[in-house]
C-alpha positions as CSV (number, residue, x, y, z in Angstrom):
1,M,15.4,10.7,-9.5
2,T,12.2,11.6,-7.9
3,P,10.3,9.2,-5.7
4,D,7.8,8.6,-8.4
5,Q,10.5,7.8,-11.0
6,I,12.2,5.4,-8.6
7,H,8.9,3.7,-7.8
8,N,8.1,3.3,-11.5
9,E,11.5,1.8,-12.1
10,I,10.9,-0.6,-9.1
11,E,7.5,-1.6,-10.6
12,R,9.1,-2.2,-14.1
13,I,11.9,-4.3,-12.8
14,S,9.6,-6.2,-10.5
15,E,7.4,-7.1,-13.4
16,E,10.5,-8.2,-15.5
17,R,11.7,-10.3,-12.5
18,Q,8.3,-11.9,-12.2
19,D,8.4,-12.9,-15.9
20,L,11.9,-14.3,-15.4
21,W,10.7,-16.4,-12.4
22,H,7.9,-17.7,-14.6
23,T,10.5,-18.6,-17.3
24,L,12.7,-20.3,-14.6
25,S,9.7,-22.4,-13.4
26,G,9.8,-24.2,-16.8
27,G,13.3,-25.5,-16.1
28,L,16.6,-24.4,-14.6
29,D,18.5,-21.9,-16.8
30,P,21.7,-20.5,-15.3
31,A,21.4,-17.3,-17.4
32,V,17.9,-16.6,-16.2
33,K,19.0,-17.3,-12.6
34,E,21.9,-14.9,-12.9
35,E,19.6,-12.2,-14.5
36,I,17.2,-12.6,-11.5
37,A,20.1,-12.1,-9.1
38,E,21.1,-8.9,-11.0
39,L,17.5,-7.6,-10.9
40,D,17.3,-8.4,-7.1
41,A,20.5,-6.4,-6.5
42,R,19.1,-3.5,-8.6
43,L,15.8,-3.6,-6.7
44,Q,17.7,-3.4,-3.4
45,E,19.6,-0.3,-4.7
46,L,16.4,1.3,-5.9
47,W,14.5,0.7,-2.6
48,Q,17.5,2.2,-0.7
49,A,17.5,5.2,-3.0
50,L,13.8,5.6,-2.5
51,R,14.1,5.5,1.3
52,M,17.0,8.1,1.1
53,E,15.1,10.4,-1.2
54,K,12.0,10.3,1.0
55,A,14.1,11.1,4.0
56,R,15.8,13.9,2.2
57,L,12.4,15.4,1.1
58,R,11.1,15.1,4.7
59,F,14.1,16.2,6.7
60,G,16.3,18.1,4.3
61,E,19.8,17.5,3.0
62,R,22.1,15.3,5.2
63,E,24.6,18.1,5.6
64,D,21.9,20.5,6.9
65,I,20.7,17.8,9.4
66,V,24.3,17.2,10.7
67,R,24.9,21.0,11.0
68,R,21.7,21.5,13.0
69,A,22.5,18.5,15.3
70,R,26.0,19.9,16.0
71,A,24.6,23.3,16.7
72,E,22.1,21.8,19.2
73,E,25.0,19.8,20.8
74,R,27.0,23.0,21.3
75,L,23.9,24.7,22.8
76,E,23.4,21.8,25.2
77,R,27.0,21.9,26.3
78,A,26.9,25.6,26.8
79,A,23.8,25.4,28.9
């Protein structure tokens, strides 16, 4: 997913969550409470995915970063 797609999904789920909180304010409903918890977990996953994707776009693939860091370490030890 692209950062824009992830952000759009975050917005959609946040709006759905807001509606559920409004529903829950009318009275305790265990099913609604459980659905809010599931949406919260999904939002955490999406925020993490967004951070990872932004880092990947900015710095490159993780394997490339590790490869460059190891090469720099070898050069430092050789110096």
